[in-house]
C-alpha positions in Angstrom: 25.0 -6.3 -39.1 23.7 -2.7 -39.4 20.5 -3.6 -37.6 22.5 -5.1 -34.7 24.7 -1.9 -34.5 21.6 0.3 -34.4 20.0 -2.0 -31.8 23.1 -1.9 -29.6 23.4 1.9 -29.9 19.7 2.3 -29.0 20.2 0.0 -26.0 23.3 2.0 -24.9 21.4 5.3 -25.1 18.5 3.9 -23.1 20.9 2.6 -20.5 22.3 6.1 -20.1 18.9 7.6 -19.4 18.6 7.9 -15.6 15.5 6.6 -13.9 13.2 9.3 -12.7 11.1 8.5 -9.7 10.7 11.9 -8.0 9.9 15.0 -9.9 9.7 18.7 -8.9 7.5 20.9 -11.0 8.4 24.5 -11.5 5.6 27.1 -11.8 4.1 27.3 -15.3 1.9 29.5 -17.3 -1.9 29.3 -16.7 -1.3 27.1 -13.6 -0.4 24.1 -15.8 2.1 23.0 -13.1 -0.9 22.3 -10.7 -2.8 20.3 -13.3 0.3 18.3 -14.2 1.0 17.6 -10.5 -2.5 16.3 -10.0 -2.4 14.2 -13.2 1.1 12.7 -12.5 0.0 11.8 -9.0 -3.3 10.4 -10.0 -1.9 8.2 -12.7 1.1 7.1 -10.6 3.6 8.2 -13.3 6.1 9.6 -10.8 6.2 11.0 -7.3 5.7 14.8 -7.2 7.9 16.2 -4.5 7.7 19.6 -2.8 11.4 19.8 -2.1 13.5 20.3 -5.2 16.6 18.7 -3.4 14.8 15.3 -3.3 13.9 15.4 -7.0 15.6 13.2 -9.7 14.2 15.6 -12.3 12.5 18.9 -12.8 9.5 19.6 -15.1 9.4 23.1 -16.6 8.0 25.0 -19.6 11.1 27.2 -20.0 14.8 26.7 -20.5 17.6 29.3 -20.6 19.2 31.7 -18.2 16.1 32.2 -16.1 15.8 28.4 -15.7 19.5 28.1 -14.8 19.2 30.9 -12.2 16.1 29.3 -10.6 17.9 25.9 -10.5 20.9 27.6 -8.8 18.5 29.2 -6.3 16.8 25.8 -5.5 20.3 24.3 -5.1 21.2 27.0 -2.6 23.9 28.5 -4.7 24.6 32.2 -4.4 22.1 34.3 -6.3 23.3 36.9 -8.8 21.7 40.2 -7.7 21.4 41.4 -11.3 19.6 38.3 -12.6 15.9 38.1 -13.2 13.6 35.7 -11.4 12.1 33.0 -13.6 8.4 33.6 -14.3 6.4 32.0 -17.0 3.8 34.4 -18.3 2.5 32.9 -21.5 2.5 29.3 -22.4 4.4 28.4 -25.5 3.5 24.7 -25.4 6.8 22.9 -24.9 7.4 21.0 -21.6 10.9 19.8 -20.6 11.9 17.0 -18.1 15.4 18.0 -17.0 17.8 15.9 -14.9 18.0 17.7 -11.5 21.7 17.1 -11.2 23.2 17.2 -14.7 20.6 19.5 -16.1 20.3 17.5 -19.3 17.0 17.5 -21.0 15.7 13.9 -20.6 12.4 14.3 -22.4 10.4 17.1 -24.0 7.0 17.4 -25.7 5.1 20.1 -27.5 1.5 20.4 -26.8 -0.2 23.3 -28.5 -1.7 25.4 -25.7 -5.5 25.2 -25.9 -8.3 26.7 -24.0 -8.5 23.7 -21.6 -5.5 23.4 -19.4 -6.9 20.2 -17.8 -7.0 18.5 -21.1 -3.5 19.8 -22.0 -2.1 18.3 -18.7 -3.9 15.0 -19.4 -2.3 14.7 -22.9 1.2 15.7 -21.6 1.1 13.1 -18.8 -0.1 10.4 -21.2 3.0 11.1 -23.3 5.2 11.4 -20.2 4.2 7.9 -19.1 6.2 6.4 -22.1 9.4 8.1 -20.8 12.0 5.5 -19.9 10.0 2.5 -21.2 
């Protein structure tokens, strides 16, 4: 009986995870965003879009007030003059896939930043492919 309850709960959680077809990638440290866009497109994982308003989700390497402000800016909401613009300077290794509408984190992964950003992007996208499956 406990197995059935856990199985049902797992199914319910998966059913609540929205499908992500279009992703907008925010600028990341060391140009990782460009490598991720290339790899995601090449492997047909998702469609990378240039217009954030047509995205189901956003891929970023930072969360917090800067991320929230940038999302507000992309949504066309009034910008707070005192806020700082989001800019990722140094990679910390965590990547987040965030629902573009609810802003819930749908998926995240830690990839220790290495000297080879191409290889880092390849590993991240390989793990991202399992999202939603």
